[in-house]
C-alpha positions as CSV (number, residue, x, y, z in Angstrom):
1,M,14.1,-44.7,-63.2
2,P,15.9,-44.2,-66.6
3,S,17.6,-40.9,-67.1
4,A,16.3,-38.5,-69.7
5,P,18.1,-38.6,-73.1
6,I,20.7,-36.0,-73.6
7,S,19.7,-33.4,-76.3
8,N,21.9,-32.8,-79.2
9,E,22.7,-29.3,-77.9
10,A,24.1,-30.8,-74.6
11,R,26.3,-33.3,-76.3
12,P,29.9,-32.1,-76.7
13,I,31.0,-31.8,-80.3
14,A,34.1,-33.8,-81.3
15,W,37.0,-31.7,-82.5
16,H,37.2,-33.6,-85.9
17,T,33.4,-33.1,-86.4
18,E,33.8,-29.4,-85.7
19,L,36.8,-29.2,-88.0
20,L,34.9,-30.8,-90.9
21,A,32.0,-28.5,-90.3
22,W,34.3,-25.5,-90.4
23,C,35.9,-26.7,-93.7
24,A,32.5,-27.1,-95.2
25,S,31.3,-23.7,-94.1
26,E,34.5,-21.8,-95.0
27,P,36.2,-23.7,-97.9
28,L,38.3,-20.7,-98.9
29,S,39.8,-20.4,-95.5
30,A,40.4,-24.1,-95.3
31,V,42.3,-24.0,-98.6
32,L,44.3,-21.0,-97.5
33,L,45.2,-22.8,-94.2
34,L,46.3,-25.9,-96.1
35,L,48.4,-23.8,-98.5
36,N,50.0,-21.9,-95.6
37,A,50.8,-25.2,-93.8
38,G,52.4,-26.6,-97.0
39,V,54.5,-23.4,-97.5
40,L,55.7,-23.5,-93.9
41,L,56.6,-27.2,-94.2
42,Y,58.5,-26.5,-97.4
43,F,60.3,-23.5,-96.1
44,F,61.5,-25.2,-92.9
45,C,61.6,-28.9,-93.8
46,G,62.1,-29.2,-97.5
47,L,64.3,-26.4,-98.7
48,P,68.0,-27.1,-98.1
49,L,69.7,-23.7,-97.9
50,F,72.3,-24.0,-95.1
51,H,75.6,-25.6,-94.6
52,Y,76.6,-25.7,-98.3
53,A,72.9,-26.3,-99.4
54,S,72.8,-29.6,-97.5
55,E,70.6,-28.8,-94.5
56,T,67.1,-27.4,-94.1
57,A,66.3,-24.9,-91.4
58,L,64.8,-27.6,-89.3
59,R,67.7,-30.0,-89.8
60,W,70.2,-27.3,-88.8
61,A,68.1,-26.5,-85.7
62,W,67.9,-30.1,-84.7
63,I,71.7,-30.5,-84.9
64,A,72.1,-27.3,-82.9
65,W,69.6,-28.5,-80.3
66,S,71.8,-31.6,-79.7
67,A,74.2,-29.4,-77.7
68,P,73.4,-29.7,-73.9
69,E,73.0,-25.9,-73.5
70,Q,70.4,-25.8,-76.4
71,S,68.6,-29.1,-75.7
72,H,65.5,-27.2,-74.5
73,G,64.9,-26.0,-78.1
74,K,63.4,-29.4,-78.9
75,L,60.6,-28.9,-76.4
76,V,59.7,-25.3,-77.3
77,P,57.3,-26.2,-80.3
78,L,55.7,-28.9,-78.1
79,I,55.1,-26.4,-75.3
80,S,53.6,-23.9,-77.7
81,L,51.3,-26.5,-79.1
82,F,50.2,-27.5,-75.6
83,L,49.4,-23.9,-74.7
84,V,47.3,-23.6,-77.9
85,W,45.5,-26.8,-77.1
86,R,44.9,-25.6,-73.5
87,E,43.0,-22.6,-74.9
88,R,41.1,-24.5,-77.5
89,E,37.7,-23.5,-76.1
90,K,38.7,-19.9,-76.0
91,I,39.9,-20.2,-79.6
92,R,36.6,-21.6,-80.7
93,L,34.6,-18.8,-79.0
94,A,36.9,-16.1,-80.3
95,R,36.9,-17.2,-83.9
96,G,35.7,-14.4,-86.2
97,P,36.3,-12.9,-89.6
98,G,39.9,-12.7,-90.7
99,S,41.9,-9.5,-90.8
100,N,44.1,-8.3,-93.7
101,R,46.5,-7.0,-91.1
102,G,47.8,-10.5,-90.8
103,L,49.4,-10.1,-94.3
104,I,51.8,-7.6,-92.7
105,F,53.1,-10.2,-90.4
106,V,53.2,-12.8,-93.2
107,A,55.2,-10.4,-95.3
108,A,57.6,-9.7,-92.4
109,G,58.1,-13.5,-92.0
110,I,58.7,-14.0,-95.7
111,S,61.2,-11.1,-95.7
112,L,63.1,-12.6,-92.7
113,F,63.2,-16.0,-94.5
114,I,64.5,-14.4,-97.7
115,A,67.2,-12.6,-95.6
116,S,68.2,-15.8,-94.0
117,A,68.6,-17.4,-97.4
118,R,70.7,-14.4,-98.6
119,C,72.9,-14.3,-95.5
120,L,73.0,-18.1,-95.1
121,E,72.0,-17.6,-91.4
122,P,69.4,-20.2,-90.3
123,R,68.7,-18.4,-87.0
124,I,67.0,-15.7,-89.1
125,A,64.8,-18.4,-90.7
126,L,63.8,-19.6,-87.2
127,L,63.0,-16.0,-86.3
128,A,60.6,-15.9,-89.3
129,A,58.4,-18.8,-88.0
130,P,56.4,-16.9,-85.3
131,F,55.7,-14.1,-87.7
132,L,54.4,-16.4,-90.3
133,I,52.2,-18.4,-87.9
134,Y,50.8,-15.4,-86.2
135,G,50.1,-13.6,-89.5
136,C,48.3,-16.6,-90.9
137,V,46.1,-16.9,-87.8
138,L,45.3,-13.2,-87.8
139,F,44.4,-13.3,-91.5
140,L,42.2,-16.4,-91.3
141,W,40.4,-16.0,-87.9
142,G,40.9,-12.4,-86.8
143,G,42.2,-10.6,-83.8
144,G,40.4,-12.6,-81.1
145,V,42.1,-15.9,-82.0
146,A,45.4,-14.0,-82.8
147,R,45.5,-12.7,-79.2
148,V,45.4,-16.3,-77.9
149,F,48.2,-17.3,-80.3
150,L,50.4,-14.3,-79.4
151,F,52.1,-15.9,-76.4
152,P,52.7,-19.4,-77.9
153,C,54.1,-17.7,-81.1
154,G,56.4,-15.5,-79.0
155,L,57.5,-18.5,-77.1
156,L,58.9,-20.0,-80.3
157,L,61.7,-17.4,-80.1
158,F,63.3,-19.6,-77.4
159,M,64.0,-22.3,-79.9
160,I,66.6,-20.1,-81.6
161,P,70.1,-21.3,-80.5
162,W,72.4,-18.8,-79.0
163,A,75.5,-17.9,-81.0
164,A,78.7,-18.1,-78.9
165,A,76.8,-17.3,-75.7
166,E,79.8,-18.1,-73.5
167,Q,81.7,-15.0,-74.8
168,A,79.4,-12.8,-72.7
169,T,79.7,-14.7,-69.4
170,N,82.8,-13.2,-67.8
171,R,81.0,-11.1,-65.3
172,L,78.6,-13.9,-64.5
173,Q,81.7,-16.1,-63.8
174,F,83.0,-13.6,-61.3
175,L,79.6,-13.2,-59.7
176,I,79.1,-16.9,-59.2
177,T,82.7,-17.3,-57.8
178,N,82.2,-14.5,-55.3
179,I,78.8,-15.8,-54.1
180,V,80.0,-19.4,-53.7
181,G,83.2,-18.3,-51.9
182,T,81.2,-16.2,-49.5
183,M,78.8,-19.0,-48.7
184,A,81.7,-21.4,-48.2
185,N,83.3,-19.0,-45.7
186,V,80.1,-18.5,-43.8
187,C,79.7,-22.3,-43.5
188,G,83.3,-22.6,-42.1
189,I,84.9,-23.8,-45.3
190,H,87.7,-21.2,-45.5
191,T,88.0,-20.4,-49.2
192,Q,89.7,-17.7,-51.3
193,A,88.2,-16.4,-54.6
194,V,91.0,-15.6,-57.0
195,G,89.5,-14.4,-60.2
196,T,87.2,-17.2,-61.2
197,T,89.1,-19.8,-59.1
198,L,88.0,-21.1,-55.7
199,I,90.9,-22.2,-53.5
200,A,90.5,-23.9,-50.1
201,D,92.9,-22.5,-47.5
202,D,93.8,-26.0,-46.4
203,G,94.5,-27.0,-50.0
204,S,91.8,-29.6,-50.1
205,F,90.3,-28.4,-53.4
206,R,90.9,-25.9,-56.2
207,F,88.1,-25.2,-58.7
208,E,87.9,-23.1,-61.8
209,I,84.5,-21.7,-62.6
210,A,84.6,-22.2,-66.4
211,D,82.5,-20.6,-69.1
212,G,80.0,-23.5,-69.1
213,C,79.8,-23.4,-65.3
214,S,78.7,-19.8,-65.1
215,G,75.0,-20.7,-65.5
216,V,74.6,-19.3,-69.0
217,H,73.6,-22.8,-70.3
218,S,70.6,-22.9,-67.9
219,L,69.7,-19.2,-68.2
220,T,67.6,-19.6,-71.4
221,A,65.9,-22.8,-70.1
222,I,65.0,-21.2,-66.8
223,T,63.7,-18.0,-68.6
224,L,61.5,-20.3,-70.8
225,L,60.1,-22.1,-67.8
226,T,59.5,-18.8,-66.0
227,A,57.7,-17.4,-69.1
228,V,55.4,-20.4,-69.2
229,F,54.8,-20.3,-65.5
230,V,53.8,-16.7,-65.3
231,H,51.5,-17.1,-68.4
232,M,49.6,-19.9,-66.7
233,T,49.5,-18.7,-63.1
234,Q,49.6,-14.9,-63.0
235,K,46.9,-12.5,-63.9
236,E,48.3,-9.0,-63.4
237,L,50.7,-7.8,-66.0
238,W,53.1,-6.2,-63.6
239,K,53.6,-9.5,-61.7
240,K,54.3,-11.3,-65.0
241,V,56.9,-8.7,-65.9
242,V,58.6,-8.7,-62.4
243,I,58.8,-12.5,-62.2
244,L,60.0,-12.9,-65.8
245,A,62.6,-10.2,-65.2
246,S,63.9,-12.1,-62.2
247,S,64.5,-15.3,-64.2
248,A,68.2,-14.5,-64.4
249,V,68.3,-14.4,-60.6
250,F,66.6,-17.8,-60.4
251,A,69.2,-19.3,-62.8
252,I,72.1,-17.8,-60.8
253,L,70.7,-19.2,-57.6
254,G,70.3,-22.6,-59.2
255,N,73.9,-22.6,-60.4
256,V,75.2,-21.3,-57.1
257,G,73.4,-24.3,-55.4
258,R,75.0,-26.7,-57.8
259,I,78.6,-25.4,-57.4
260,F,78.2,-25.2,-53.6
261,T,77.3,-28.9,-53.4
262,I,80.4,-29.7,-55.4
263,I,82.5,-27.8,-52.9
264,L,80.8,-29.6,-50.0
265,V,81.6,-33.0,-51.6
266,A,85.2,-32.0,-52.2
267,K,85.6,-30.8,-48.6
268,F,84.1,-33.8,-46.9
269,A,84.6,-36.7,-49.5
270,G,87.7,-35.6,-51.5
271,N,88.4,-34.3,-55.0
272,K,87.7,-37.7,-56.7
273,A,84.2,-37.8,-55.3
274,A,83.7,-34.2,-56.3
275,A,84.8,-34.9,-59.9
276,S,82.2,-37.7,-60.0
277,W,79.5,-35.5,-58.4
278,H,80.2,-32.8,-61.0
279,E,78.7,-35.0,-63.7
280,Y,75.4,-35.2,-61.9
281,A,75.2,-31.9,-60.0
282,G,73.4,-30.3,-62.9
283,F,70.2,-31.9,-61.6
284,I,70.5,-29.5,-58.6
285,S,70.2,-26.3,-60.6
286,F,66.7,-26.7,-61.9
287,P,65.0,-27.7,-58.6
288,V,66.7,-24.8,-56.8
289,A,65.8,-22.3,-59.6
290,L,62.2,-23.5,-59.8
291,A,61.8,-23.3,-56.0
292,A,63.1,-19.8,-56.1
293,M,60.7,-18.9,-58.9
294,V,57.6,-20.4,-57.1
295,G,58.6,-18.9,-53.8
296,F,59.1,-15.4,-55.3
297,S,55.7,-15.6,-57.1
298,K,54.0,-16.6,-53.8
299,L,55.7,-13.7,-52.1
300,L,54.3,-11.3,-54.7
301,N,50.8,-12.7,-54.2
302,I,50.7,-12.5,-50.4
303,R,47.7,-10.4,-49.4
304,R,48.0,-8.5,-46.1
305,L,45.1,-9.2,-43.8
306,V,43.8,-6.1,-42.1
307,A,41.4,-6.4,-39.2
308,V,38.7,-3.9,-39.5
309,V,37.2,-2.9,-36.1
310,P,33.7,-1.4,-36.1
311,R,33.7,2.2,-35.1
312,E,31.2,1.6,-32.2
313,K,33.6,-1.0,-30.7
314,R,36.7,1.2,-30.7
315,V,37.9,2.3,-27.3
316,S,39.6,5.6,-26.8
317,Y,41.8,6.4,-23.8
318,D,42.3,9.9,-22.5
319,C,45.6,10.7,-20.9
């Protein structure tokens, strides 16, 4: 028996058809959106202001992202776009009249970009991007859509490279050294922690926990992943805050796991093997940190099961 034809109302509307329909129904908003996109592209991709007027903000950022500790910056815009695409149905339903309050954020973004041009500091230009995007969305489609864009726009802050982050890692170096030294002694590998140096009592190894080994390089990336994780999996605000605030602990645990494996290799396979393993041990940090993040979130979401006994079935004993 042939199936009944699907009515027009039941057929899903293709995104390009809906986009064309929106442009036809709101031509002024479509023109403003096109102009805003053009201005943003010109600001960040076509206006060479930095490094002796030879680099645009995007070109400078791309070079900065080439450093291993900043390589996650290349993924941040793609993650933000994915989060927007993931909420596309919510955006379609939340679309409403624009709000002039968006012009406040647009003005703030323009002011930050002008300040970056005056100070020749491209990081300030990157800071202007989320303000400009959020302000345009709020101005064109109102608060409902802007609330959906709030987190993806805030996530763009992670694409700003740190400036000399290693200068603030001295305490982190000492912490990592002491934790790894304690773990080694517990496992029977007698080790002394002298400053930021781990020295085996039998002289089999001697390792210096350098600035780059303190975990600061993975701290931003782990915090980024934690922010995305809690946004997609947690409902209660307090759980999001607690898990995100613990991201530094996750990064430390991941780095402790990495350094401890190097010590194990040095103890049982020699310093030459440990030096080779050091080049690949970075792959240990993220699995350990992600496991700690997922485990901690599951711990927060454990629901205590309480057996409720009916009153008529309760038995009392008199002494």
